[in-house]
C-alpha positions, 0 to 999 in steps of 0.5 A: 500500500501507499505510505501515509502522507505525513504532511497533512492531517486526516479529518477527525474520525475519518474511518468512522465517518466513512463507515457510517456513510457506507452503512447508510448507502448499502442499507438502502439496497438492503430494503430495495433489493429484497422487498421493493418487488413486494411493494410493487406486487402489493400494488397489483402490478403484473410480472411484466410491469414489475420487471420493467420498473426494476430494469428501468431503475437499473439502467438509469443508475448505470447511466447516471453514475459515470456522469456524476463521478465526472462532475464530482471530480470537478466540484470544490467539495465532493461531499456536497454531492452526497448531501444533494444525492441523499436529500433529493432521493429522500424526497422521491421516497416520500413521493412514492407514498402518493404514486400508485399507477405504473407510469407514476411509479416507473417515473419516480423510482427511476428518478430515485435511482438516477439521483442516488447513483452518485452516493456510493460512488462518491463514498467509495472515492472518499474512502479510497482517497483516505487510503491513498493519503493517510494509509487507512484500511479500506476494508475496515470502512467498507465492511460496514456497508455489508453490515448495514445491508444485513441489518436493514434486510433483517429489520425490513424483513421483520416489518414486512412479516408483520405489516406486509407490503405496507411496511416497505415504503416506511422502511425505505424512507428510514433508510434514506434518512440515514443516508442524509445523516451519512452524507452530513457525517462524511469527511470533507476533503476539498477539491479532488487532487488538491494533494498530489498522489505520491509517485504518480506521473501525468500518464496515470489518468484512467482515460488513457489507460486501457489496462484499467478499463480492461481490469474494471471490465474483468472484475465486473464480469466476475461480479456479473457471474453472480447474476443467476445466483441472485435471481434464482439461488433461492428458487433452486434451494426451494426446489431441493426442499430446503426450508425458509430458515435454512435458506436464510442461513445460507444467504447470511453465511455468504454475507458473513464471509464477506464481512470477515474478509473486509475486517481482515483486509489490512492483514490480507493486503500485506500478504497478497497482491491486488492481482493475486486477490483478483485471480484467486477470486476468479478461480474460485468463482469458476469452480463455485458456479460449476459445482452449484447445480449439484445436490450438495446437501445443506452442509455442502451449500454452506461451504459453497456460500462461504467462498463468497469471501473469494468470489465477491470480496477478494475481487472487490478488494483487489480492484480497489487496491489496484486503483489506489496504486494506479489512479490519480486523486482528481480522477477518483470519482470518475473511475469509480463511476466507470466501475459502477457503469461496467458492474451494473451493465454487465450484471443487468445483462447477466440477469437477463441471460440467467432468466433464459438459461434457467428457463431452458436448462434449470439448475445446469444453467449455472454453468453459464456463470462459470463461462462468464467467470472464465471470461473475467479471468481472461480479461484480468489477465489481459489487463495485467499484460497491458499495464505500463511497466514504469514506476510512475504508472504503477507498473 
């Protein structure tokens, strides 16, 4: 990792403030991903209408994130966009209480996705700037995003179990109120690039670095290989006869493994290079999805869920550490926005492909996710060959 910059002092409680912002941001996903479709169904929307609303918000989020990242890099203070993003998103969440028709919900929820898209991107860029400037531990900040997701999912699930679909919007509003608090708490670092990244030459900008775009593309392919699991993992386990309680344990095991990796990220980063982290994650993903269709029993699937630590967390950590080494600070938000674009776009395509594969082949369709993981490994290997082999370029 890059040595801490001793010339400047870090904002007070930097890691704690980033952790709060991470937890709030991912808590929103902890409500939307599992339970927003429940509210849409509560409004008696058809399956096609529900799919259209969810697809539209995904497309708008992917389109908005790169543009927002470029704008944030040019603002006097990146944190100001966090406040606008959280505040306006909260307004759209409240507006959903009075929207009941398909077109109204499509418009408001799509607008919410576009407005909230910059939030996680900018929190990520602020945290990575802290890693670059002062040597903070990225994992100790990012782990609270995973914890926030679990806490929000459990709390919202309990509420939905009591009140049904009526509980979803209040839970969503509470989550967005937390993002406003997180935006207010997030560290203020001034204009990106005010402090030069140590050892960075003028050629380290990501726009001219094909290797960085290929790296983000490859890492996004690995994340996209989870598409069929996210969409049909629960259905597969139900068909195998697992109870709801057992399925809940399996989902929790994957998130807990991810949390453990983020807690140990500093120790791991001292022993494994970013490239090694990503390659290990790719290799495990190939095996994970190839084995997933088999009848493994509860213990077998529990072990398989624990390797989520490799297929998600190792790849994400490796990518972020590599970006710290390669991207100048004034382009941090832009490159994080580009990663969101690749990640969201490829995951959306993977999800669509998963529907076709699962309808045609059932559980053996998971082998298609192994093929996607192989493509991700090849892209990351190609990125390693493309990287500049000069100290100033991070090679």
